[in-house]
C-alpha positions as CSV (number, residue, x, y, z in Angstrom):
1,M,-5.5,3.5,-28.5
2,R,-5.9,7.6,-28.2
3,I,-3.9,9.2,-25.5
4,V,-6.5,11.4,-23.2
5,H,-4.2,14.7,-21.7
6,L,-5.4,14.9,-17.9
7,G,-3.2,18.1,-16.9
8,K,-0.5,20.3,-18.1
9,D,2.0,18.1,-15.9
10,F,2.4,14.2,-13.7
11,D,2.0,16.6,-10.4
12,D,-1.6,17.4,-11.9
13,Y,-1.9,13.7,-13.4
14,L,-1.2,12.6,-9.6
15,K,-4.0,15.4,-8.0
16,N,-6.3,14.2,-9.9
17,E,-5.7,10.8,-9.0
18,D,-5.7,12.2,-5.3
19,N,-2.3,10.2,-5.0
20,F,-0.6,13.8,-5.1
21,L,0.2,14.4,-1.0
22,E,1.4,9.9,-0.7
23,T,3.7,10.4,-3.8
24,Q,5.1,14.2,-2.1
25,L,5.9,12.1,0.8
26,I,7.4,9.4,-0.1
27,A,9.8,11.5,-2.4
28,I,9.8,13.4,0.6
29,K,11.2,10.9,3.0
30,R,13.7,8.9,0.1
31,V,16.1,12.2,-0.2
32,I,16.0,12.0,3.5
33,A,17.1,8.4,3.4
34,F,19.9,9.4,0.5
35,E,21.0,11.8,3.1
36,I,21.0,10.5,5.8
37,N,23.5,7.7,4.3
38,Q,25.6,9.8,2.5
39,R,26.6,12.0,5.7
40,M,27.3,8.5,7.6
41,R,29.5,7.3,4.1
42,E,31.1,10.8,4.6
43,Q,32.2,10.1,8.1
44,G,32.9,6.2,8.2
45,L,29.6,5.9,10.1
46,S,28.2,2.0,10.0
47,K,24.5,1.4,10.4
48,S,24.7,-0.1,13.4
49,A,27.2,2.6,14.7
50,M,25.1,5.4,13.7
51,A,21.7,2.5,15.9
52,R,24.1,2.7,19.0
53,Q,24.3,6.1,18.2
54,L,20.5,6.8,18.5
55,G,19.9,4.3,20.9
56,V,18.2,2.3,18.2
57,R,18.4,-1.5,17.3
58,S,19.8,-1.9,13.6
59,S,16.6,-3.3,12.6
60,T,14.7,0.2,13.5
61,F,17.3,1.9,12.1
62,E,17.1,0.5,8.8
63,I,13.7,0.7,8.9
64,L,14.4,4.5,9.1
65,L,16.5,4.1,6.0
66,D,14.4,2.2,3.9
67,P,13.3,4.5,1.2
68,T,9.9,2.7,1.0
69,N,8.8,3.6,4.1
70,A,7.7,6.9,4.8
71,S,5.9,6.2,8.4
72,I,9.0,7.2,10.1
73,S,8.2,10.6,12.4
74,L,9.9,14.0,11.5
75,P,11.9,13.9,15.2
76,T,13.1,10.4,14.3
77,L,14.6,11.6,11.1
78,D,16.1,14.5,12.6
79,R,17.5,13.3,15.2
80,A,19.1,11.0,12.8
81,A,20.0,14.0,11.0
82,R,21.6,15.8,14.4
83,A,23.4,13.1,15.3
84,L,25.3,13.2,12.4
85,G,26.1,17.3,12.9
86,H,23.0,18.5,10.0
87,G,19.6,19.0,10.7
88,I,15.9,19.1,8.4
89,Q,14.4,22.3,7.6
90,I,10.6,22.1,6.2
91,N,9.5,25.4,4.1
92,L,5.7,25.9,3.1
93,L,5.6,26.5,-0.5
């Protein structure tokens, strides 16, 4: 079987497959969810305590932390980050 290279790197491959943007958004969401989890652990906050602080049900907060769920809005992620004394910064490249 011959391997055919479609581009110079994996990003080029994803662009050719029309998956680049979706993959980028999922990666960003996973990083933010990981960071929120880390900050909660550092501050000794449980998921249920954090959900109460945000005024949402625990199950709703679980969705926010689910790294595979990319449908959470930026304002929601920002509210969670601010509740932990942090913020979210997004830059155009």
